[in-house]
mmCIF file of the C-alpha atoms, coordinates in Angstrom:
data_MODEL
# 
_entry.id   MODEL 
# 
loop_
_atom_site.group_PDB 
_atom_site.id 
_atom_site.type_symbol 
_atom_site.label_atom_id 
_atom_site.label_alt_id 
_atom_site.label_comp_id 
_atom_site.label_asym_id 
_atom_site.label_entity_id 
_atom_site.label_seq_id 
_atom_site.pdbx_PDB_ins_code 
_atom_site.Cartn_x 
_atom_site.Cartn_y 
_atom_site.Cartn_z 
_atom_site.occupancy 
_atom_site.B_iso_or_equiv 
_atom_site.pdbx_formal_charge 
_atom_site.auth_seq_id 
_atom_site.auth_comp_id 
_atom_site.auth_asym_id 
_atom_site.auth_atom_id 
_atom_site.pdbx_PDB_model_num 
ATOM 1   C CA . MET A 1 1   ? -5.075  -16.760 14.425  1.00 0.00 ? 1   MET A CA 1 
ATOM 2   C CA . HIS A 1 2   ? -2.512  -15.457 11.289  1.00 0.00 ? 2   HIS A CA 1 
ATOM 3   C CA . ARG A 1 3   ? -4.703  -12.257 10.945  1.00 0.00 ? 3   ARG A CA 1 
ATOM 4   C CA . ARG A 1 4   ? -4.435  -11.390 14.424  1.00 0.00 ? 4   ARG A CA 1 
ATOM 5   C CA . VAL A 1 5   ? -0.739  -12.012 14.641  1.00 0.00 ? 5   VAL A CA 1 
ATOM 6   C CA . LEU A 1 6   ? -0.251  -9.321  11.700  1.00 0.00 ? 6   LEU A CA 1 
ATOM 7   C CA . CYS A 1 7   ? -2.284  -6.625  13.663  1.00 0.00 ? 7   CYS A CA 1 
ATOM 8   C CA . LEU A 1 8   ? -0.148  -7.140  16.894  1.00 0.00 ? 8   LEU A CA 1 
ATOM 9   C CA . ALA A 1 9   ? 2.888   -6.703  14.780  1.00 0.00 ? 9   ALA A CA 1 
ATOM 10  C CA . GLY A 1 10  ? 1.286   -3.893  13.176  1.00 0.00 ? 10  GLY A CA 1 
ATOM 11  C CA . ALA A 1 11  ? 0.108   -2.180  16.438  1.00 0.00 ? 11  ALA A CA 1 
ATOM 12  C CA . LEU A 1 12  ? 3.981   -2.699  17.381  1.00 0.00 ? 12  LEU A CA 1 
ATOM 13  C CA . ALA A 1 13  ? 4.956   -1.522  14.224  1.00 0.00 ? 13  ALA A CA 1 
ATOM 14  C CA . LEU A 1 14  ? 3.240   1.860   14.988  1.00 0.00 ? 14  LEU A CA 1 
ATOM 15  C CA . LEU A 1 15  ? 5.794   2.818   17.420  1.00 0.00 ? 15  LEU A CA 1 
ATOM 16  C CA . ILE A 1 16  ? 8.852   2.047   14.776  1.00 0.00 ? 16  ILE A CA 1 
ATOM 17  C CA . VAL A 1 17  ? 8.588   2.577   11.335  1.00 0.00 ? 17  VAL A CA 1 
ATOM 18  C CA . ALA A 1 18  ? 11.050  0.279   9.562   1.00 0.00 ? 18  ALA A CA 1 
ATOM 19  C CA . GLU A 1 19  ? 12.311  0.947   6.379   1.00 0.00 ? 19  GLU A CA 1 
ATOM 20  C CA . ALA A 1 20  ? 14.695  -0.543  3.543   1.00 0.00 ? 20  ALA A CA 1 
ATOM 21  C CA . ARG A 1 21  ? 15.781  0.918   0.460   1.00 0.00 ? 21  ARG A CA 1 
ATOM 22  C CA . PRO A 1 22  ? 16.851  -1.536  -2.179  1.00 0.00 ? 22  PRO A CA 1 
ATOM 23  C CA . GLY A 1 23  ? 20.378  -1.937  -3.954  1.00 0.00 ? 23  GLY A CA 1 
ATOM 24  C CA . ARG A 1 24  ? 23.136  0.174   -3.415  1.00 0.00 ? 24  ARG A CA 1 
ATOM 25  C CA . ALA A 1 25  ? 24.497  3.985   -4.733  1.00 0.00 ? 25  ALA A CA 1 
ATOM 26  C CA . GLY A 1 26  ? 24.518  3.055   -9.004  1.00 0.00 ? 26  GLY A CA 1 
ATOM 27  C CA . GLU A 1 27  ? 22.609  0.005   -8.250  1.00 0.00 ? 27  GLU A CA 1 
ATOM 28  C CA . SER A 1 28  ? 19.042  0.129   -9.834  1.00 0.00 ? 28  SER A CA 1 
ATOM 29  C CA . ALA A 1 29  ? 16.023  -1.003  -7.442  1.00 0.00 ? 29  ALA A CA 1 
ATOM 30  C CA . PRO A 1 30  ? 14.180  -4.183  -7.855  1.00 0.00 ? 30  PRO A CA 1 
ATOM 31  C CA . ILE A 1 31  ? 11.093  -3.958  -10.291 1.00 0.00 ? 31  ILE A CA 1 
ATOM 32  C CA . ALA A 1 32  ? 7.985   -4.208  -8.761  1.00 0.00 ? 32  ALA A CA 1 
ATOM 33  C CA . PRO A 1 33  ? 6.363   -8.138  -9.241  1.00 0.00 ? 33  PRO A CA 1 
ATOM 34  C CA . GLY A 1 34  ? 3.437   -7.405  -11.617 1.00 0.00 ? 34  GLY A CA 1 
ATOM 35  C CA . PHE A 1 35  ? 0.089   -8.770  -10.681 1.00 0.00 ? 35  PHE A CA 1 
ATOM 36  C CA . THR A 1 36  ? -3.737  -8.510  -11.513 1.00 0.00 ? 36  THR A CA 1 
ATOM 37  C CA . ILE A 1 37  ? -6.247  -8.741  -8.554  1.00 0.00 ? 37  ILE A CA 1 
ATOM 38  C CA . ARG A 1 38  ? -9.839  -7.747  -8.560  1.00 0.00 ? 38  ARG A CA 1 
ATOM 39  C CA . THR A 1 39  ? -10.895 -4.186  -6.849  1.00 0.00 ? 39  THR A CA 1 
ATOM 40  C CA . LEU A 1 40  ? -13.511 -4.073  -4.020  1.00 0.00 ? 40  LEU A CA 1 
ATOM 41  C CA . ASP A 1 41  ? -15.976 -2.899  -6.929  1.00 0.00 ? 41  ASP A CA 1 
ATOM 42  C CA . GLY A 1 42  ? -15.218 -6.558  -9.100  1.00 0.00 ? 42  GLY A CA 1 
ATOM 43  C CA . HIS A 1 43  ? -12.978 -4.619  -11.987 1.00 0.00 ? 43  HIS A CA 1 
ATOM 44  C CA . SER A 1 44  ? -9.714  -6.592  -12.894 1.00 0.00 ? 44  SER A CA 1 
ATOM 45  C CA . VAL A 1 45  ? -6.809  -4.044  -12.077 1.00 0.00 ? 45  VAL A CA 1 
ATOM 46  C CA . ARG A 1 46  ? -3.156  -4.852  -13.577 1.00 0.00 ? 46  ARG A CA 1 
ATOM 47  C CA . LEU A 1 47  ? -0.114  -3.024  -12.102 1.00 0.00 ? 47  LEU A CA 1 
ATOM 48  C CA . SER A 1 48  ? 0.643   -2.778  -15.583 1.00 0.00 ? 48  SER A CA 1 
ATOM 49  C CA . ASP A 1 49  ? -2.078  -0.309  -16.015 1.00 0.00 ? 49  ASP A CA 1 
ATOM 50  C CA . TYR A 1 50  ? -0.312  2.013   -14.145 1.00 0.00 ? 50  TYR A CA 1 
ATOM 51  C CA . LYS A 1 51  ? 3.565   2.279   -16.211 1.00 0.00 ? 51  LYS A CA 1 
ATOM 52  C CA . GLY A 1 52  ? 4.673   5.516   -16.050 1.00 0.00 ? 52  GLY A CA 1 
ATOM 53  C CA . LYS A 1 53  ? 2.621   6.639   -13.122 1.00 0.00 ? 53  LYS A CA 1 
ATOM 54  C CA . VAL A 1 54  ? 4.124   6.584   -9.513  1.00 0.00 ? 54  VAL A CA 1 
ATOM 55  C CA . VAL A 1 55  ? 2.352   3.921   -7.265  1.00 0.00 ? 55  VAL A CA 1 
ATOM 56  C CA . VAL A 1 56  ? 1.812   3.723   -3.613  1.00 0.00 ? 56  VAL A CA 1 
ATOM 57  C CA . LEU A 1 57  ? 1.259   0.379   -2.645  1.00 0.00 ? 57  LEU A CA 1 
ATOM 58  C CA . ASP A 1 58  ? -0.028  -0.291  0.730   1.00 0.00 ? 58  ASP A CA 1 
ATOM 59  C CA . PHE A 1 59  ? -1.423  -3.365  2.239   1.00 0.00 ? 59  PHE A CA 1 
ATOM 60  C CA . TRP A 1 60  ? -3.543  -2.558  4.929   1.00 0.00 ? 60  TRP A CA 1 
ATOM 61  C CA . ALA A 1 61  ? -6.856  -4.107  7.117   1.00 0.00 ? 61  ALA A CA 1 
ATOM 62  C CA . THR A 1 62  ? -9.805  -2.908  8.708   1.00 0.00 ? 62  THR A CA 1 
ATOM 63  C CA . TRP A 1 63  ? -9.021  -4.314  11.932  1.00 0.00 ? 63  TRP A CA 1 
ATOM 64  C CA . CYS A 1 64  ? -5.356  -2.720  12.151  1.00 0.00 ? 64  CYS A CA 1 
ATOM 65  C CA . ALA A 1 65  ? -5.543  0.219   14.065  1.00 0.00 ? 65  ALA A CA 1 
ATOM 66  C CA . PRO A 1 66  ? -2.223  1.352   12.799  1.00 0.00 ? 66  PRO A CA 1 
ATOM 67  C CA . CYS A 1 67  ? -3.909  1.145   9.278   1.00 0.00 ? 67  CYS A CA 1 
ATOM 68  C CA . ARG A 1 68  ? -6.753  2.754   10.322  1.00 0.00 ? 68  ARG A CA 1 
ATOM 69  C CA . ALA A 1 69  ? -4.309  5.893   11.067  1.00 0.00 ? 69  ALA A CA 1 
ATOM 70  C CA . SER A 1 70  ? -2.565  6.146   8.154   1.00 0.00 ? 70  SER A CA 1 
ATOM 71  C CA . LEU A 1 71  ? -5.349  5.577   5.341   1.00 0.00 ? 71  LEU A CA 1 
ATOM 72  C CA . PRO A 1 72  ? -6.496  9.539   5.730   1.00 0.00 ? 72  PRO A CA 1 
ATOM 73  C CA . HIS A 1 73  ? -2.812  10.406  4.760   1.00 0.00 ? 73  HIS A CA 1 
ATOM 74  C CA . LEU A 1 74  ? -2.894  8.309   1.691   1.00 0.00 ? 74  LEU A CA 1 
ATOM 75  C CA . ASN A 1 75  ? -5.854  9.399   0.666   1.00 0.00 ? 75  ASN A CA 1 
ATOM 76  C CA . GLU A 1 76  ? -4.997  13.345  1.313   1.00 0.00 ? 76  GLU A CA 1 
ATOM 77  C CA . VAL A 1 77  ? -1.747  12.338  -0.698  1.00 0.00 ? 77  VAL A CA 1 
ATOM 78  C CA . GLN A 1 78  ? -3.712  10.807  -3.416  1.00 0.00 ? 78  GLN A CA 1 
ATOM 79  C CA . GLY A 1 79  ? -6.023  13.835  -3.890  1.00 0.00 ? 79  GLY A CA 1 
ATOM 80  C CA . ARG A 1 80  ? -2.913  16.054  -3.857  1.00 0.00 ? 80  ARG A CA 1 
ATOM 81  C CA . PHE A 1 81  ? -0.601  14.855  -6.507  1.00 0.00 ? 81  PHE A CA 1 
ATOM 82  C CA . SER A 1 82  ? -3.103  12.355  -8.810  1.00 0.00 ? 82  SER A CA 1 
ATOM 83  C CA . LYS A 1 83  ? -2.460  15.015  -11.491 1.00 0.00 ? 83  LYS A CA 1 
ATOM 84  C CA . GLN A 1 84  ? 1.049   14.763  -11.511 1.00 0.00 ? 84  GLN A CA 1 
ATOM 85  C CA . GLY A 1 85  ? 0.777   10.952  -12.083 1.00 0.00 ? 85  GLY A CA 1 
ATOM 86  C CA . LEU A 1 86  ? 0.519   9.349   -8.234  1.00 0.00 ? 86  LEU A CA 1 
ATOM 87  C CA . VAL A 1 87  ? -1.637  6.393   -8.161  1.00 0.00 ? 87  VAL A CA 1 
ATOM 88  C CA . VAL A 1 88  ? -2.814  4.816   -4.562  1.00 0.00 ? 88  VAL A CA 1 
ATOM 89  C CA . LEU A 1 89  ? -3.521  1.256   -4.298  1.00 0.00 ? 89  LEU A CA 1 
ATOM 90  C CA . GLY A 1 90  ? -4.824  -0.051  -0.889  1.00 0.00 ? 90  GLY A CA 1 
ATOM 91  C CA . ILE A 1 91  ? -4.910  -3.725  -1.038  1.00 0.00 ? 91  ILE A CA 1 
ATOM 92  C CA . SER A 1 92  ? -7.212  -5.645  1.655   1.00 0.00 ? 92  SER A CA 1 
ATOM 93  C CA . VAL A 1 93  ? -6.064  -8.377  3.349   1.00 0.00 ? 93  VAL A CA 1 
ATOM 94  C CA . ASP A 1 94  ? -9.423  -8.797  5.068   1.00 0.00 ? 94  ASP A CA 1 
ATOM 95  C CA . ASP A 1 95  ? -11.048 -12.407 5.221   1.00 0.00 ? 95  ASP A CA 1 
ATOM 96  C CA . ALA A 1 96  ? -14.157 -10.527 4.684   1.00 0.00 ? 96  ALA A CA 1 
ATOM 97  C CA . GLU A 1 97  ? -16.457 -10.094 1.736   1.00 0.00 ? 97  GLU A CA 1 
ATOM 98  C CA . PRO A 1 98  ? -15.384 -7.032  -0.662  1.00 0.00 ? 98  PRO A CA 1 
ATOM 99  C CA . GLN A 1 99  ? -18.553 -5.403  0.105   1.00 0.00 ? 99  GLN A CA 1 
ATOM 100 C CA . THR A 1 100 ? -17.739 -5.198  4.250   1.00 0.00 ? 100 THR A CA 1 
ATOM 101 C CA . VAL A 1 101 ? -14.104 -3.763  3.087   1.00 0.00 ? 101 VAL A CA 1 
ATOM 102 C CA . ARG A 1 102 ? -16.386 -1.298  0.705   1.00 0.00 ? 102 ARG A CA 1 
ATOM 103 C CA . GLN A 1 103 ? -18.301 -0.101  3.036   1.00 0.00 ? 103 GLN A CA 1 
ATOM 104 C CA . PHE A 1 104 ? -15.490 0.404   5.745   1.00 0.00 ? 104 PHE A CA 1 
ATOM 105 C CA . ALA A 1 105 ? -14.043 2.639   3.203   1.00 0.00 ? 105 ALA A CA 1 
ATOM 106 C CA . ASP A 1 106 ? -16.854 4.707   2.564   1.00 0.00 ? 106 ASP A CA 1 
ATOM 107 C CA . ARG A 1 107 ? -17.602 5.254   5.830   1.00 0.00 ? 107 ARG A CA 1 
ATOM 108 C CA . LEU A 1 108 ? -14.087 6.737   6.149   1.00 0.00 ? 108 LEU A CA 1 
ATOM 109 C CA . GLY A 1 109 ? -14.385 8.707   2.997   1.00 0.00 ? 109 GLY A CA 1 
ATOM 110 C CA . LEU A 1 110 ? -11.613 6.861   1.184   1.00 0.00 ? 110 LEU A CA 1 
ATOM 111 C CA . LYS A 1 111 ? -11.260 7.628   -2.541  1.00 0.00 ? 111 LYS A CA 1 
ATOM 112 C CA . PHE A 1 112 ? -8.199  5.763   -3.832  1.00 0.00 ? 112 PHE A CA 1 
ATOM 113 C CA . ARG A 1 113 ? -8.145  2.783   -5.574  1.00 0.00 ? 113 ARG A CA 1 
ATOM 114 C CA . MET A 1 114 ? -8.543  -0.475  -3.368  1.00 0.00 ? 114 MET A CA 1 
ATOM 115 C CA . ALA A 1 115 ? -8.157  -4.104  -3.876  1.00 0.00 ? 115 ALA A CA 1 
ATOM 116 C CA . MET A 1 116 ? -8.479  -7.471  -1.977  1.00 0.00 ? 116 MET A CA 1 
ATOM 117 C CA . ALA A 1 117 ? -5.408  -9.124  -1.432  1.00 0.00 ? 117 ALA A CA 1 
ATOM 118 C CA . ASP A 1 118 ? -4.759  -12.850 -2.580  1.00 0.00 ? 118 ASP A CA 1 
ATOM 119 C CA . GLU A 1 119 ? -2.266  -15.435 -1.618  1.00 0.00 ? 119 GLU A CA 1 
ATOM 120 C CA . ARG A 1 120 ? -0.014  -14.438 -5.142  1.00 0.00 ? 120 ARG A CA 1 
ATOM 121 C CA . LEU A 1 121 ? -0.074  -11.222 -4.389  1.00 0.00 ? 121 LEU A CA 1 
ATOM 122 C CA . LEU A 1 122 ? 0.951   -11.675 -0.885  1.00 0.00 ? 122 LEU A CA 1 
ATOM 123 C CA . ASP A 1 123 ? 3.361   -14.332 -2.117  1.00 0.00 ? 123 ASP A CA 1 
ATOM 124 C CA . LEU A 1 124 ? 5.099   -11.574 -4.437  1.00 0.00 ? 124 LEU A CA 1 
ATOM 125 C CA . TYR A 1 125 ? 5.655   -8.888  -1.897  1.00 0.00 ? 125 TYR A CA 1 
ATOM 126 C CA . GLY A 1 126 ? 6.087   -10.962 0.757   1.00 0.00 ? 126 GLY A CA 1 
ATOM 127 C CA . PRO A 1 127 ? 6.172   -11.823 3.134   1.00 0.00 ? 127 PRO A CA 1 
ATOM 128 C CA . ILE A 1 128 ? 4.034   -9.433  4.491   1.00 0.00 ? 128 ILE A CA 1 
ATOM 129 C CA . ARG A 1 129 ? 4.343   -10.268 7.837   1.00 0.00 ? 129 ARG A CA 1 
ATOM 130 C CA . THR A 1 130 ? 3.351   -6.659  9.636   1.00 0.00 ? 130 THR A CA 1 
ATOM 131 C CA . ILE A 1 131 ? 0.401   -4.153  8.456   1.00 0.00 ? 131 ILE A CA 1 
ATOM 132 C CA . PRO A 1 132 ? 0.562   -1.859  7.141   1.00 0.00 ? 132 PRO A CA 1 
ATOM 133 C CA . THR A 1 133 ? 3.424   -2.593  4.624   1.00 0.00 ? 133 THR A CA 1 
ATOM 134 C CA . THR A 1 134 ? 3.965   -0.144  1.754   1.00 0.00 ? 134 THR A CA 1 
ATOM 135 C CA . PHE A 1 135 ? 5.715   0.107   -1.162  1.00 0.00 ? 135 PHE A CA 1 
ATOM 136 C CA . PHE A 1 136 ? 6.658   2.845   -3.065  1.00 0.00 ? 136 PHE A CA 1 
ATOM 137 C CA . ILE A 1 137 ? 6.977   2.089   -7.005  1.00 0.00 ? 137 ILE A CA 1 
ATOM 138 C CA . ASN A 1 138 ? 8.554   4.718   -9.529  1.00 0.00 ? 138 ASN A CA 1 
ATOM 139 C CA . ARG A 1 139 ? 7.590   5.325   -12.799 1.00 0.00 ? 139 ARG A CA 1 
ATOM 140 C CA . ARG A 1 140 ? 10.617  3.251   -14.054 1.00 0.00 ? 140 ARG A CA 1 
ATOM 141 C CA . GLY A 1 141 ? 8.379   -0.067  -12.054 1.00 0.00 ? 141 GLY A CA 1 
ATOM 142 C CA . GLU A 1 142 ? 10.945  -0.529  -9.510  1.00 0.00 ? 142 GLU A CA 1 
ATOM 143 C CA . VAL A 1 143 ? 10.471  -0.782  -5.851  1.00 0.00 ? 143 VAL A CA 1 
ATOM 144 C CA . THR A 1 144 ? 12.506  2.398   -4.212  1.00 0.00 ? 144 THR A CA 1 
ATOM 145 C CA . ARG A 1 145 ? 11.111  1.735   -1.191  1.00 0.00 ? 145 ARG A CA 1 
ATOM 146 C CA . ARG A 1 146 ? 9.475   -0.483  1.244   1.00 0.00 ? 146 ARG A CA 1 
ATOM 147 C CA . VAL A 1 147 ? 7.675   0.717   5.113   1.00 0.00 ? 147 VAL A CA 1 
ATOM 148 C CA . VAL A 1 148 ? 6.467   -1.512  7.303   1.00 0.00 ? 148 VAL A CA 1 
ATOM 149 C CA . GLY A 1 149 ? 4.614   0.179   9.832   1.00 0.00 ? 149 GLY A CA 1 
ATOM 150 C CA . TYR A 1 150 ? 2.590   3.007   10.152  1.00 0.00 ? 150 TYR A CA 1 
ATOM 151 C CA . ILE A 1 151 ? 3.731   6.461   7.926   1.00 0.00 ? 151 ILE A CA 1 
ATOM 152 C CA . ASP A 1 152 ? 3.010   10.268  9.362   1.00 0.00 ? 152 ASP A CA 1 
ATOM 153 C CA . SER A 1 153 ? 1.213   12.501  6.590   1.00 0.00 ? 153 SER A CA 1 
ATOM 154 C CA . GLU A 1 154 ? 4.528   14.433  6.412   1.00 0.00 ? 154 GLU A CA 1 
ATOM 155 C CA . THR A 1 155 ? 7.064   11.576  6.131   1.00 0.00 ? 155 THR A CA 1 
ATOM 156 C CA . LEU A 1 156 ? 4.752   10.247  3.597   1.00 0.00 ? 156 LEU A CA 1 
ATOM 157 C CA . GLU A 1 157 ? 4.350   12.899  1.390   1.00 0.00 ? 157 GLU A CA 1 
ATOM 158 C CA . GLY A 1 158 ? 8.218   13.109  1.419   1.00 0.00 ? 158 GLY A CA 1 
ATOM 159 C CA . TYR A 1 159 ? 8.367   9.630   0.466   1.00 0.00 ? 159 TYR A CA 1 
ATOM 160 C CA . VAL A 1 160 ? 6.121   10.253  -2.607  1.00 0.00 ? 160 VAL A CA 1 
ATOM 161 C CA . LYS A 1 161 ? 7.731   13.396  -3.588  1.00 0.00 ? 161 LYS A CA 1 
ATOM 162 C CA . GLU A 1 162 ? 11.143  11.910  -3.660  1.00 0.00 ? 162 GLU A CA 1 
ATOM 163 C CA . LEU A 1 163 ? 9.473   9.752   -6.531  1.00 0.00 ? 163 LEU A CA 1 
ATOM 164 C CA . PHE A 1 164 ? 8.364   13.107  -8.603  1.00 0.00 ? 164 PHE A CA 1 
# 
């Protein structure tokens, strides 16, 4: 039931992109909480593995229509900016097994890193009440933007460029 509420909220968010910029002028943004989770291939990944890189952390699910619409944009931006130090990390909130999520990602031709969310991660970055929810983390490890809902390709690219 909880996951279905997320999907409904995500569909509504498709109509409205809500964003928040932490801090005020002259204040630093909050540091992204560190974590260790398992990728879809069973390897451990830590946020600290990407120290000094720009990170786009996207919470999504296979059953979420706005998520499915935004995943190709994330894939495109990863390909375009990876040599400049961009890492896109897709965090699935699916209840399904990682293999099922991997098959879904493979069908879409997604090449960016993916992992499965756990309750600790959802608590660290939450509350995550709507998906997709995307965090933009600069090279200093600061969360500079949180976007709830679908992000079109042009807007996504603009947000990423701001971090370089």
